[in-house]
C-alpha positions, 0 to 999 in steps of 0.5 A: 499500500503507498502513502497516498492510498493510505492517506485516503483511508486514515486521517490525516495525522494518523496516515503521517504517523503510521508513514514515518513510523515503518521506516523509523522502525526498519532503521532501528532493525538495522542500526541495532547491531551496528551499535552493538559491535560499536560499543562492544569493541571498546568492552572487555570480553567478559562484559559483552557476555552479561545479560542484560547488556551494558551499552556502555562499559565501566572499563573502556578498553581502547587498546582492543583495536591496537590489539585487533591490528597487531594480531595474537602474535604481534605480527599486524597479520590484519594489516597484512590480510587486508593487503593481500585481499585487496591486490587480489581483488583489483587483479581479478577485476581488471583481468575479468574486464578487460578479457571478459571485453575482449571475448564479449566483443570478439562473440558479438561482432566478428562472424566466424564459424562455431560462434555461437557454438562457442558462446553456448559452451561459455554459458554452459560452464555457469551450470557447474557449481563452484563446489565441484571444481574446488578441490580439482582446482586447488590440486592443478595449483598444487601441482603448479607450485602455485600455493601461498602465492598470489598467482594460486589465488588469481590466476583461476578467477582470470575472467567468469562466464557471466562477464562474458555473456553481460559483455557480449549481450551489450556489445551486441547493441552497439552500433556496427555502422560506428565499428566500420566507419572507424575501419574505413578510417584506418583504424586497427582493432585493437585501437577500435576496442581501446578507442570506441568499445571500452570508451562506451561501455561504461555501463557494463563495464560498471556492472561487472566490476561490482 
């Protein structure tokens, strides 16, 4: 029920109260766990387990944040893990965008025998659950000596079928006349891709990076 219909069924003040009441209740449910985590971060462990829960502890432990950064062995493992996650996420995102864009461009704008079959094979891989290939991926990484390295986390995820599908479907709507005009002007295919296709694929790339 929208706000306009609610105002027609109830008196003005009551309708306004109900219209604002639901968002306020929703905000309380969303904010309360965040407030709990924030207040608990300054407490000793024994205070967190107390009932009723003391929202403001008598003993504020500022060093909790420092201990969390240092880690149990003082090696600042949290910062290292954060850096590792940032490196892997950036590498996978960049390679996924580049390779998916290239694959999607080739499948959308080039005519070659077996094009649709290749696309269907790529789409078929989306039906394979990751759980079924997780152990084989790990074993391959072990055989290649990629364990405990960035390559072992990045190489298996350089691209994905959804990215190829997304870019292909988007580039199917890209006008062929623009590409033909660039070819007539003497632009090479890499130049067309980097100077025409990619700059005009912002919405699809933004969706893919998410």
